[in-house]
VMD Tcl script that builds the backbone (N, CA, C; Angstrom):
set m [mol new atoms 360]
animate dup $m
set s [atomselect $m all]
$s set {name element resname resid chain x y z} {
  {N N MET 1 A 22.903 -3.337 2.463}
  {CA C MET 1 A 22.293 -3.759 3.707}
  {C C MET 1 A 21.786 -5.190 3.532}
  {N N LEU 2 A 22.125 -6.025 4.464}
  {CA C LEU 2 A 21.702 -7.416 4.437}
  {C C LEU 2 A 20.684 -7.640 5.549}
  {N N LEU 3 A 19.493 -8.116 5.167}
  {CA C LEU 3 A 18.420 -8.358 6.125}
  {C C LEU 3 A 17.878 -9.764 5.959}
  {N N LEU 4 A 17.417 -10.339 7.045}
  {CA C LEU 4 A 16.653 -11.576 6.958}
  {C C LEU 4 A 15.275 -11.241 6.396}
  {N N ALA 5 A 14.567 -12.243 5.888}
  {CA C ALA 5 A 13.266 -12.003 5.246}
  {C C ALA 5 A 12.294 -11.275 6.167}
  {N N ASN 6 A 12.180 -11.712 7.413}
  {CA C ASN 6 A 11.240 -11.072 8.334}
  {C C ASN 6 A 11.643 -9.634 8.646}
  {N N GLU 7 A 12.931 -9.356 8.712}
  {CA C GLU 7 A 13.397 -7.986 8.916}
  {C C GLU 7 A 13.072 -7.126 7.695}
  {N N ALA 8 A 13.223 -7.709 6.510}
  {CA C ALA 8 A 12.915 -6.981 5.279}
  {C C ALA 8 A 11.427 -6.649 5.196}
  {N N ILE 9 A 10.580 -7.560 5.649}
  {CA C ILE 9 A 9.139 -7.286 5.663}
  {C C ILE 9 A 8.841 -6.128 6.607}
  {N N ALA 10 A 9.438 -6.130 7.785}
  {CA C ALA 10 A 9.236 -5.035 8.740}
  {C C ALA 10 A 9.714 -3.707 8.153}
  {N N ARG 11 A 10.830 -3.720 7.473}
  {CA C ARG 11 A 11.325 -2.489 6.849}
  {C C ARG 11 A 10.410 -2.052 5.710}
  {N N GLY 12 A 9.897 -3.013 4.956}
  {CA C GLY 12 A 8.965 -2.697 3.876}
  {C C GLY 12 A 7.716 -1.995 4.369}
  {N N VAL 13 A 7.281 -2.346 5.578}
  {CA C VAL 13 A 6.133 -1.676 6.194}
  {C C VAL 13 A 6.402 -0.175 6.281}
  {N N LEU 14 A 7.588 0.175 6.732}
  {CA C LEU 14 A 7.944 1.590 6.875}
  {C C LEU 14 A 8.021 2.288 5.527}
  {N N GLU 15 A 8.674 1.648 4.573}
  {CA C GLU 15 A 8.886 2.274 3.273}
  {C C GLU 15 A 7.610 2.371 2.451}
  {N N ALA 16 A 6.634 1.507 2.712}
  {CA C ALA 16 A 5.382 1.519 1.953}
  {C C ALA 16 A 4.330 2.441 2.564}
  {N N GLY 17 A 4.611 3.016 3.709}
  {CA C GLY 17 A 3.643 3.914 4.330}
  {C C GLY 17 A 2.508 3.204 5.043}
  {N N VAL 18 A 2.739 1.967 5.454}
  {CA C VAL 18 A 1.724 1.237 6.221}
  {C C VAL 18 A 1.574 1.918 7.581}
  {N N ARG 19 A 0.329 2.086 8.032}
  {CA C ARG 19 A 0.063 2.784 9.290}
  {C C ARG 19 A -0.468 1.878 10.388}
  {N N LEU 20 A -0.861 0.642 10.036}
  {CA C LEU 20 A -1.388 -0.281 11.041}
  {C C LEU 20 A -0.944 -1.696 10.705}
  {N N VAL 21 A -0.424 -2.406 11.693}
  {CA C VAL 21 A -0.061 -3.815 11.534}
  {C C VAL 21 A -0.661 -4.584 12.700}
  {N N ALA 22 A -1.396 -5.643 12.371}
  {CA C ALA 22 A -1.945 -6.552 13.378}
  {C C ALA 22 A -1.359 -7.928 13.103}
  {N N LEU 23 A -0.874 -8.579 14.146}
  {CA C LEU 23 A -0.131 -9.822 13.978}
  {C C LEU 23 A -0.495 -10.798 15.085}
  {N N TYR 24 A -0.654 -12.064 14.702}
  {CA C TYR 24 A -0.742 -13.117 15.706}
  {C C TYR 24 A 0.591 -13.851 15.650}
  {N N PRO 25 A 1.376 -13.813 16.720}
  {CA C PRO 25 A 2.745 -14.326 16.655}
  {C C PRO 25 A 2.825 -15.844 16.545}
  {N N GLY 26 A 3.837 -16.278 15.869}
  {CA C GLY 26 A 4.133 -17.696 15.736}
  {C C GLY 26 A 5.246 -17.896 14.735}
  {N N THR 27 A 6.121 -18.820 15.027}
  {CA C THR 27 A 7.224 -19.120 14.124}
  {C C THR 27 A 6.646 -19.734 12.858}
  {N N PRO 28 A 7.060 -19.331 11.694}
  {CA C PRO 28 A 8.254 -18.578 11.323}
  {C C PRO 28 A 8.049 -17.079 11.100}
  {N N SER 29 A 6.978 -16.480 11.614}
  {CA C SER 29 A 6.752 -15.048 11.370}
  {C C SER 29 A 6.986 -14.164 12.589}
  {N N SER 30 A 7.407 -14.731 13.692}
  {CA C SER 30 A 7.526 -13.974 14.946}
  {C C SER 30 A 8.443 -12.764 14.846}
  {N N GLU 31 A 9.524 -12.875 14.086}
  {CA C GLU 31 A 10.502 -11.786 14.028}
  {C C GLU 31 A 9.926 -10.517 13.411}
  {N N ILE 32 A 8.903 -10.639 12.581}
  {CA C ILE 32 A 8.263 -9.438 12.027}
  {C C ILE 32 A 7.713 -8.600 13.176}
  {N N GLY 33 A 6.972 -9.251 14.055}
  {CA C GLY 33 A 6.409 -8.550 15.204}
  {C C GLY 33 A 7.462 -8.049 16.167}
  {N N ASN 34 A 8.491 -8.849 16.379}
  {CA C ASN 34 A 9.567 -8.425 17.284}
  {C C ASN 34 A 10.222 -7.135 16.793}
  {N N ASN 35 A 10.473 -7.060 15.489}
  {CA C ASN 35 A 11.086 -5.854 14.920}
  {C C ASN 35 A 10.136 -4.665 14.978}
  {N N LEU 36 A 8.862 -4.894 14.670}
  {CA C LEU 36 A 7.898 -3.794 14.700}
  {C C LEU 36 A 7.660 -3.290 16.123}
  {N N THR 37 A 7.731 -4.189 17.101}
  {CA C THR 37 A 7.581 -3.778 18.497}
  {C C THR 37 A 8.666 -2.778 18.882}
  {N N LEU 38 A 9.871 -3.003 18.403}
  {CA C LEU 38 A 10.980 -2.092 18.702}
  {C C LEU 38 A 10.846 -0.762 17.961}
  {N N MET 39 A 10.304 -0.808 16.740}
  {CA C MET 39 A 10.217 0.401 15.923}
  {C C MET 39 A 8.999 1.259 16.243}
  {N N ALA 40 A 7.879 0.637 16.624}
  {CA C ALA 40 A 6.599 1.338 16.759}
  {C C ALA 40 A 6.631 2.571 17.663}
  {N N PRO 41 A 7.282 2.525 18.824}
  {CA C PRO 41 A 7.255 3.718 19.687}
  {C C PRO 41 A 7.889 4.956 19.058}
  {N N ASN 42 A 8.736 4.764 18.075}
  {CA C ASN 42 A 9.430 5.885 17.435}
  {C C ASN 42 A 8.760 6.353 16.150}
  {N N LEU 43 A 7.630 5.749 15.795}
  {CA C LEU 43 A 6.966 6.079 14.537}
  {C C LEU 43 A 5.666 6.831 14.802}
  {N N PRO 44 A 5.565 8.066 14.335}
  {CA C PRO 44 A 4.311 8.800 14.515}
  {C C PRO 44 A 3.218 8.217 13.619}
  {N N ASN 45 A 2.001 8.253 14.083}
  {CA C ASN 45 A 0.842 7.777 13.314}
  {C C ASN 45 A 0.976 6.325 12.881}
  {N N PHE 46 A 1.553 5.493 13.742}
  {CA C PHE 46 A 1.707 4.066 13.443}
  {C C PHE 46 A 1.149 3.270 14.606}
  {N N TYR 47 A 0.336 2.253 14.275}
  {CA C TYR 47 A -0.249 1.398 15.308}
  {C C TYR 47 A 0.156 -0.045 15.046}
  {N N PHE 48 A 0.629 -0.717 16.080}
  {CA C PHE 48 A 1.001 -2.129 15.979}
  {C C PHE 48 A 0.392 -2.875 17.147}
  {N N GLU 49 A -0.139 -4.069 16.864}
  {CA C GLU 49 A -0.651 -4.891 17.958}
  {C C GLU 49 A -0.392 -6.361 17.712}
  {N N PHE 50 A -0.150 -7.082 18.819}
  {CA C PHE 50 A -0.217 -8.531 18.822}
  {C C PHE 50 A -1.674 -8.854 19.119}
  {N N SER 51 A -2.367 -9.424 18.169}
  {CA C SER 51 A -3.802 -9.681 18.313}
  {C C SER 51 A -4.073 -10.960 19.090}
  {N N THR 52 A -5.307 -11.105 19.540}
  {CA C THR 52 A -5.735 -12.272 20.308}
  {C C THR 52 A -5.635 -13.551 19.494}
  {N N ASN 53 A -5.982 -13.475 18.220}
  {CA C ASN 53 A -5.865 -14.608 17.300}
  {C C ASN 53 A -5.818 -14.064 15.875}
  {N N GLU 54 A -5.697 -14.961 14.911}
  {CA C GLU 54 A -5.550 -14.559 13.518}
  {C C GLU 54 A -6.804 -13.878 12.982}
  {N N LYS 55 A -7.962 -14.342 13.405}
  {CA C LYS 55 A -9.224 -13.740 12.955}
  {C C LYS 55 A -9.292 -12.283 13.394}
  {N N VAL 56 A -8.954 -12.025 14.630}
  {CA C VAL 56 A -8.958 -10.654 15.143}
  {C C VAL 56 A -7.927 -9.802 14.403}
  {N N ALA 57 A -6.747 -10.353 14.151}
  {CA C ALA 57 A -5.711 -9.608 13.426}
  {C C ALA 57 A -6.207 -9.183 12.050}
  {N N LEU 58 A -6.872 -10.088 11.341}
  {CA C LEU 58 A -7.375 -9.750 10.009}
  {C C LEU 58 A -8.529 -8.761 10.092}
  {N N GLU 59 A -9.372 -8.882 11.099}
  {CA C GLU 59 A -10.471 -7.923 11.258}
  {C C GLU 59 A -9.945 -6.520 11.552}
  {N N VAL 60 A -8.920 -6.411 12.378}
  {CA C VAL 60 A -8.335 -5.103 12.705}
  {C C VAL 60 A -7.695 -4.490 11.463}
  {N N ALA 61 A -6.864 -5.262 10.771}
  {CA C ALA 61 A -6.205 -4.753 9.564}
  {C C ALA 61 A -7.227 -4.468 8.465}
  {N N GLY 62 A -8.222 -5.325 8.348}
  {CA C GLY 62 A -9.266 -5.122 7.343}
  {C C GLY 62 A -10.082 -3.873 7.609}
  {N N ALA 63 A -10.430 -3.631 8.860}
  {CA C ALA 63 A -11.187 -2.423 9.209}
  {C C ALA 63 A -10.394 -1.169 8.863}
  {N N ALA 64 A -9.092 -1.209 9.110}
  {CA C ALA 64 A -8.254 -0.062 8.758}
  {C C ALA 64 A -8.266 0.167 7.250}
  {N N ALA 65 A -8.122 -0.907 6.477}
  {CA C ALA 65 A -8.100 -0.783 5.018}
  {C C ALA 65 A -9.448 -0.314 4.471}
  {N N VAL 66 A -10.538 -0.767 5.068}
  {CA C VAL 66 A -11.866 -0.302 4.659}
  {C C VAL 66 A -12.002 1.197 4.944}
  {N N ALA 67 A -11.376 1.654 6.026}
  {CA C ALA 67 A -11.427 3.070 6.403}
  {C C ALA 67 A -10.421 3.927 5.633}
  {N N GLY 68 A -9.630 3.317 4.761}
  {CA C GLY 68 A -8.691 4.073 3.942}
  {C C GLY 68 A -7.284 4.180 4.493}
  {N N VAL 69 A -6.932 3.308 5.438}
  {CA C VAL 69 A -5.597 3.310 6.043}
  {C C VAL 69 A -4.821 2.088 5.559}
  {N N ARG 70 A -3.615 2.287 5.064}
  {CA C ARG 70 A -2.790 1.150 4.638}
  {C C ARG 70 A -2.485 0.255 5.831}
  {N N SER 71 A -2.634 -1.059 5.620}
  {CA C SER 71 A -2.478 -1.979 6.750}
  {C C SER 71 A -1.832 -3.284 6.313}
  {N N MET 72 A -1.466 -4.070 7.324}
  {CA C MET 72 A -0.890 -5.393 7.081}
  {C C MET 72 A -1.296 -6.322 8.211}
  {N N MET 73 A -1.554 -7.568 7.848}
  {CA C MET 73 A -1.854 -8.621 8.811}
  {C C MET 73 A -0.827 -9.712 8.615}
  {N N VAL 74 A -0.346 -10.302 9.708}
  {CA C VAL 74 A 0.678 -11.345 9.639}
  {C C VAL 74 A 0.223 -12.545 10.455}
  {N N CYS 75 A 0.411 -13.750 9.883}
  {CA C CYS 75 A 0.092 -14.975 10.615}
  {C C CYS 75 A 0.882 -16.142 10.030}
  {N N LYS 76 A 0.781 -17.287 10.688}
  {CA C LYS 76 A 1.350 -18.529 10.165}
  {C C LYS 76 A 0.365 -19.124 9.159}
  {N N GLY 77 A 0.810 -20.130 8.425}
  {CA C GLY 77 A -0.041 -20.785 7.442}
  {C C GLY 77 A -1.369 -21.272 7.992}
  {N N PRO 78 A -1.371 -22.054 9.074}
  {CA C PRO 78 A -2.648 -22.519 9.623}
  {C C PRO 78 A -3.533 -21.371 10.112}
  {N N GLY 79 A -2.933 -20.231 10.423}
  {CA C GLY 79 A -3.697 -19.089 10.904}
  {C C GLY 79 A -4.616 -18.492 9.865}
  {N N LEU 80 A -4.256 -18.617 8.589}
  {CA C LEU 80 A -5.147 -18.107 7.549}
  {C C LEU 80 A -6.450 -18.899 7.538}
  {N N ASN 81 A -6.387 -20.176 7.893}
  {CA C ASN 81 A -7.611 -20.965 8.016}
  {C C ASN 81 A -8.492 -20.406 9.130}
  {N N VAL 82 A -7.875 -20.005 10.242}
  {CA C VAL 82 A -8.614 -19.422 11.366}
  {C C VAL 82 A -9.280 -18.111 10.939}
  {N N ALA 83 A -8.617 -17.360 10.069}
  {CA C ALA 83 A -9.115 -16.055 9.634}
  {C C ALA 83 A -9.945 -16.121 8.358}
  {N N ALA 84 A -10.396 -17.302 7.974}
  {CA C ALA 84 A -11.099 -17.467 6.700}
  {C C ALA 84 A -12.367 -16.619 6.598}
  {N N ASP 85 A -13.136 -16.509 7.668}
  {CA C ASP 85 A -14.396 -15.762 7.598}
  {C C ASP 85 A -14.178 -14.292 7.237}
  {N N PRO 86 A -13.356 -13.543 7.971}
  {CA C PRO 86 A -13.139 -12.155 7.547}
  {C C PRO 86 A -12.357 -12.047 6.233}
  {N N PHE 87 A -11.550 -13.046 5.915}
  {CA C PHE 87 A -10.804 -13.045 4.649}
  {C C PHE 87 A -11.766 -12.999 3.463}
  {N N PHE 88 A -12.753 -13.878 3.470}
  {CA C PHE 88 A -13.715 -13.914 2.368}
  {C C PHE 88 A -14.653 -12.712 2.403}
  {N N SER 89 A -15.001 -12.241 3.586}
  {CA C SER 89 A -15.851 -11.050 3.692}
  {C C SER 89 A -15.151 -9.824 3.112}
  {N N LEU 90 A -13.859 -9.668 3.393}
  {CA C LEU 90 A -13.110 -8.537 2.840}
  {C C LEU 90 A -13.016 -8.615 1.322}
  {N N ALA 91 A -12.882 -9.825 0.801}
  {CA C ALA 91 A -12.833 -9.984 -0.653}
  {C C ALA 91 A -14.155 -9.547 -1.285}
  {N N TYR 92 A -15.237 -9.773 -0.589}
  {CA C TYR 92 A -16.563 -9.399 -1.095}
  {C C TYR 92 A -16.815 -7.898 -0.940}
  {N N VAL 93 A -16.505 -7.360 0.232}
  {CA C VAL 93 A -16.783 -5.957 0.542}
  {C C VAL 93 A -15.799 -5.030 -0.161}
  {N N GLY 94 A -14.535 -5.409 -0.183}
  {CA C GLY 94 A -13.494 -4.577 -0.773}
  {C C GLY 94 A -12.902 -3.615 0.242}
  {N N VAL 95 A -11.769 -3.041 -0.105}
  {CA C VAL 95 A -11.074 -2.103 0.778}
  {C C VAL 95 A -10.780 -0.817 0.014}
  {N N ARG 96 A -10.488 0.253 0.744}
  {CA C ARG 96 A -10.211 1.553 0.121}
  {C C ARG 96 A -8.741 1.931 0.191}
  {N N ALA 97 A -7.931 1.092 0.804}
  {CA C ALA 97 A -6.488 1.359 0.897}
  {C C ALA 97 A -5.747 0.031 0.763}
  {N N GLY 98 A -4.458 0.120 0.523}
  {CA C GLY 98 A -3.657 -1.086 0.381}
  {C C GLY 98 A -3.642 -1.918 1.653}
  {N N MET 99 A -3.734 -3.222 1.472}
  {CA C MET 99 A -3.680 -4.147 2.607}
  {C C MET 99 A -2.870 -5.364 2.192}
  {N N VAL 100 A -1.883 -5.703 2.997}
  {CA C VAL 100 A -1.035 -6.859 2.726}
  {C C VAL 100 A -1.334 -7.925 3.767}
  {N N ILE 101 A -1.492 -9.154 3.311}
  {CA C ILE 101 A -1.654 -10.291 4.213}
  {C C ILE 101 A -0.410 -11.154 4.059}
  {N N VAL 102 A 0.391 -11.224 5.120}
  {CA C VAL 102 A 1.611 -12.025 5.108}
  {C C VAL 102 A 1.305 -13.358 5.779}
  {N N VAL 103 A 1.492 -14.439 5.026}
  {CA C VAL 103 A 1.280 -15.788 5.554}
  {C C VAL 103 A 2.626 -16.498 5.530}
  {N N ALA 104 A 3.157 -16.792 6.696}
  {CA C ALA 104 A 4.461 -17.444 6.812}
  {C C ALA 104 A 4.255 -18.950 6.924}
  {N N ASP 105 A 4.466 -19.631 5.825}
  {CA C ASP 105 A 4.291 -21.084 5.789}
  {C C ASP 105 A 5.525 -21.804 6.314}
  {N N ASP 106 A 5.327 -23.041 6.664}
  {CA C ASP 106 A 6.402 -23.913 7.138}
  {C C ASP 106 A 6.197 -25.280 6.482}
  {N N PRO 107 A 6.447 -25.382 5.149}
  {CA C PRO 107 A 6.092 -26.596 4.414}
  {C C PRO 107 A 6.766 -27.875 4.889}
  {N N SER 108 A 7.886 -27.778 5.548}
  {CA C SER 108 A 8.562 -28.995 6.016}
  {C C SER 108 A 8.373 -29.231 7.508}
  {N N MET 109 A 7.532 -28.444 8.131}
  {CA C MET 109 A 7.220 -28.555 9.557}
  {C C MET 109 A 8.462 -28.453 10.438}
  {N N TRP 110 A 9.320 -27.472 10.173}
  {CA C TRP 110 A 10.498 -27.280 11.008}
  {C C TRP 110 A 10.118 -26.667 12.350}
  {N N SER 111 A 9.078 -25.857 12.361}
  {CA C SER 111 A 8.722 -25.175 13.612}
  {C C SER 111 A 7.211 -25.086 13.842}
  {N N SER 112 A 6.448 -25.910 13.146}
  {CA C SER 112 A 4.989 -25.867 13.271}
  {C C SER 112 A 4.436 -27.212 13.697}
  {N N GLN 113 A 3.201 -27.185 14.168}
  {CA C GLN 113 A 2.560 -28.416 14.603}
  {C C GLN 113 A 1.892 -29.170 13.451}
  {N N ASN 114 A 1.689 -28.494 12.323}
  {CA C ASN 114 A 1.151 -29.170 11.145}
  {C C ASN 114 A 1.696 -28.506 9.885}
  {N N GLU 115 A 1.585 -29.227 8.798}
  {CA C GLU 115 A 2.164 -28.742 7.547}
  {C C GLU 115 A 1.107 -28.021 6.726}
  {N N ASN 116 A 1.423 -26.799 6.345}
  {CA C ASN 116 A 0.554 -25.997 5.499}
  {C C ASN 116 A 1.409 -25.352 4.433}
  {N N ASP 117 A 0.943 -25.373 3.203}
  {CA C ASP 117 A 1.665 -24.737 2.112}
  {C C ASP 117 A 0.644 -23.980 1.276}
  {N N SER 118 A 0.537 -22.691 1.491}
  {CA C SER 118 A -0.508 -21.905 0.830}
  {C C SER 118 A -0.187 -21.581 -0.628}
  {N N ARG 119 A 0.932 -22.091 -1.141}
  {CA C ARG 119 A 1.232 -21.886 -2.564}
  {C C ARG 119 A 0.313 -22.706 -3.454}
  {N N TYR 120 A -0.282 -23.761 -2.905}
  {CA C TYR 120 A -1.099 -24.652 -3.733}
  {C C TYR 120 A -2.535 -24.635 -3.295}
}
mol reanalyze $m
mol bondsrecalc $m
mol representation Tube
mol addrep $m
């Protein structure tokens, strides 16, 4: 099976037993949400939302993980800056279930308004 990276991430959600995904859409991560939108109605005990902003997406996914539910949050590189407050709070408080934070960077600014590279 050949998948694009964003499709593989969406499939990984299913295979890892993630039960909640909160996402703020934006290229280059939009396809993750597009794929999950199509899959969500057919998945029992699965919740997916396009959040108001990145901070809200991380708070929703973080609350699920604190409550013991596997979760994932998705945003663009600059969006992690927007979600910095709950990001650091979660690191301090800790979670009781697995939580993945997907940050889709665009280091050459092919589809973003500014350049962010979270590898450094």
